[in-house]
N, C-alpha and C positions, 0 to 999 in steps of 0.2 A: 297198921293203918295210919299211925301216927307218921311214920316215917315216908311213906307215900305222901301223905298231906304237905309234910313239908319239902318234900322232892319237887311235888306240883309247884307249890310256890315259889320256891327257889327257879324253876324251869320257866314261870311267868317273869319273875324279877329281872333274870337275864335277857329275857326279850324285849321287856320294855327299857333296861339299860341300852341296850344296842340300838333301839330306835330311837331313843332320845339322842345317842351318840351320832346317829345317822344324819338326824334334823341340825344337829350343831354343826356338824360338818360342810353341811349343804349351806348354813350362812357364811360359813367361814370360806366357802368357794366362792359364794356371791361376791364375796369382798376382794376376792382376788380377781373375776371377771368385771365387775364394774370398773368404769374410769373415774377415778377420785383424784382430785388435785391433790399433791404433795405425797403420793402414792410412791416410795422408792423401789427398787428391786430387791432390796434388803426384806421389806415389810411384805412385797409379794411373795418372796421365798419363805419368810416364816407363816405364813396364811397356807402356803400350800403344805410345807411341813406338817403343819396343825390339823390340816384337814386329812392327809394321807394317814397320820397318825391314829385320829378320832376314827378314820376306819378300819384302820387293822384292828383296835379295841373292840370296836364292835364286832368285828370279824370273831375275835375271841371270845366276846360275851354269846354270841351265837353259837359258835361251836360247843360251848360250856351246856347252852341250853338243849343242844341235841342230844349231848351226852346223857343230861338228865332226863330227857324223854325217853331214853333207850333203857336207861335203869329202872325207870318207872315202868315200862312195859316188862320188862324180866320180871320185875316184883308181881305184877298182875298175873303175869303168866303161870308163875310159882302158886298163887293163890288158888287159882282154877284146878 
């Protein structure tokens, strides 16, 4: 039971990390879209690169969360 509880907590944590990164990438994307004085092409590329990298990391966290959920379901099936 202790392993299942730990795995459940990890699954929720990775999900929360992913959602936080998606929210942060949305703010970075707003920096790309909004017309701001003094914004150069280099800054735009940096913001877009940050947005894409945060979305990729969020995807990895969601995939890890899905793996944890599959393992948790397997543990529950073995207990029954």
